[in-house]
Residue, then its C-alpha position, 0 to 999 in steps of 0.5 A: x500500500x502507498x504510504x500516503x494512501x490513508x492520508x490522501x483519502x482522508x485529507x479533504x474536508x467538505x465545506x459542509x463539515x467545516x465551521x469557522x470560529x472566533x472566540x475572541x482569543x483564537x480563530x480557525x476552523x472546526x471540523x464536524x466530529x461526525x464527519x470524522x466518524x464517517x471518514x473512519x468508517x469509510x476507510x476502515x469499517x464500522x466502529x468496533x469492527x474496523x476501528x475503535x478507541x480506548x480511553x486511557x485517562x480522564x482527569x481534571x486539571x486546575x489552571x488558576x481559576x480555570x478547571x480543564x477536563x483532559x482525556x487521553x485515548x488510543x485509536x486503533x485501526x484494522x488494515x489487511x486483517x491486522x490491528x494497528x499499534x495505538x495511535x495516541x490522542x489527547x484533548x482538553x476542554x474547560x469545565x469550570x471558568x468564573x464559577x460557570x460549569x460546563x457539563x459537556x467538558x469531558x465529552x468535548x475533550x474526548x472529541x478533541x482527543x479523537x481529532x488529534x489521533x485522526x490528525x496522525x492519519x492525515x484525516x482532515x489534513x487540508x484544514x490544518x495544512x492548507x499549504x500542502x499540495x496534492x497530485x490532483x491539484x492543477x498547477x496554474x501559472x500566476x497571471x501576475x506577480x502576487x505580493x509576498x505573504x508571511x510564512x505559515x507558522x504551524x503548531x508542532x502538536x496540533x498542526x494549527x496556525x500559531x496566532x496572536x493570543x487575546x485576553x478576555x478583554x479582547x486585547x492582544x497578550x502575546x504575538x505569534x512570534x512571542x508565543x513561538x519563541x517562548x514555547x521553543x525555549x520551554x518545550x523545544x518546539x513551537x506550540x499554539x497557545x492551547x497546546x502550550x497550556x496543555x503542555x504546561x498542565x501535563x508538566x505540572x501533573x508529572x512533577x506533582 
């Protein structure tokens, strides 16, 4: 099998499964979680028969006055009649902020963890890595010179673009360049604000 077979089959996300978001701190594109389930089923078969996941850890972690639900899982797929090695995914979601509790926290953290595992297979890759070209894309000569654009700054963990972080007051707290410099110095790789927060929480939990 071509090493990129699964990647190429799972990379494209239909527009109806995409939803732009901007919560004042981050902006990007959400992928409908049921689309991932459909794509896993299309590629490997029904859940439990061609693919499945097992949750390895569920926990809550405090970060100041915010409590985050964190879920770790292993995704398994079957190819050629054999099960894969575990494909790791971790996800998180706020369950308590400023006294407001979310009863969806662990469910959304699970969805997030599954999306991370799916990224390792290339599922939804075009959303996270829009600069990547496929052999099916027509190559067109530019009609006129285009202005130079800034380089894409992908997060090493999730693949999403590292953007300026805005506080709850809507004011910028750290530019993309500052976040990259800080995370490279602290973790040896560039991370977006969300992944840097998760890395900080994991480090604190491991040292406790």
